C-alpha positions in Angstrom: 95.6 65.2 14.7 92.7 66.2 17.1 89.1 66.4 16.2 88.3 68.7 13.4 85.8 71.5 13.9 82.5 71.2 12.1 83.0 74.7 10.4 83.1 74.8 6.6 86.8 76.1 5.3 86.3 78.0 2.3 89.4 80.2 1.3 93.2 79.8 0.6 95.7 82.4 -0.9 98.1 80.9 -3.3 100.6 83.3 -2.2 99.9 82.4 1.5 103.5 82.5 3.2 102.1 81.2 6.6 99.8 78.1 5.2 101.5 76.7 2.0 98.8 75.9 -0.5 101.1 72.8 -1.9 101.7 71.5 1.3 99.2 72.1 3.8 95.9 72.6 1.5 95.8 69.1 0.6 96.4 67.8 4.2 93.7 70.1 5.5 91.5 69.0 2.7 92.1 65.4 3.2 91.2 65.7 7.1 88.2 67.6 6.2 87.0 65.0 3.8 87.0 62.5 6.4 84.2 64.2 8.4 80.8 63.1 8.3 79.2 64.8 6.8 81.5 66.4 4.6 80.6 70.1 4.1 83.4 71.8 3.0 84.8 73.7 -0.3 88.4 74.8 -0.8 88.6 77.9 -3.1 92.3 78.8 -4.2 92.6 82.7 -4.9 95.7 83.3 -7.4 97.9 85.9 -6.1 96.6 86.1 -2.7 98.3 86.4 0.7 97.1 84.7 4.2 95.6 88.0 4.9 93.4 87.9 1.4 95.3 91.0 0.0 96.8 90.8 -3.5 100.4 90.0 -3.8 102.5 91.2 -6.7 105.8 90.1 -5.9 106.2 87.5 -3.1 110.0 88.2 -3.0 109.1 92.0 -1.7 105.4 92.3 -0.8 104.1 90.2 1.9 100.2 90.9 0.9 99.2 92.6 3.9 98.2 96.2 2.5 95.2 97.3 0.6 91.8 95.9 0.3 90.8 92.1 0.2 91.2 91.0 -3.5 87.7 90.9 -5.1 88.0 87.0 -6.0 87.5 86.6 -2.0 84.5 88.7 -1.7 82.8 87.1 -4.7 83.5 83.7 -3.4 82.7 84.3 0.1 79.2 86.1 -0.9 78.5 83.0 -3.3 79.5 80.7 -0.6 77.2 82.4 2.1 74.2 82.4 -0.6 74.5 78.9 -1.0 74.7 77.7 3.0 72.1 80.4 3.9 69.6 79.1 1.2 70.2 75.5 2.3 69.1 76.4 5.8 
C-alpha cells in the first residue's frame, strides 16, 4: 500500500456495495491507525449506500436516489464542529 493521505476519514455505509464494510473498512481503519498522528474516525451508517442514500432492499435498491440519510448529515456536522473548534 502506498502512502496514506492525511485527510481524516469519517463515513461508511453499511449497505455499500463498492467498499465492503466487513472486508474493506477494517483494512482501511488499520492503515489509518498506522499514521502519526492518527486523526481519523470511522462511522458506520446502517442501511446506507456508498452514495449515503437509504437502502430499503439491497436486492432491488442500489441506494442511488433520494436524499442523503439524516445520520450522515448529523455525523458530518458533529465531526466538522469538533475539527473546526480544535483549529
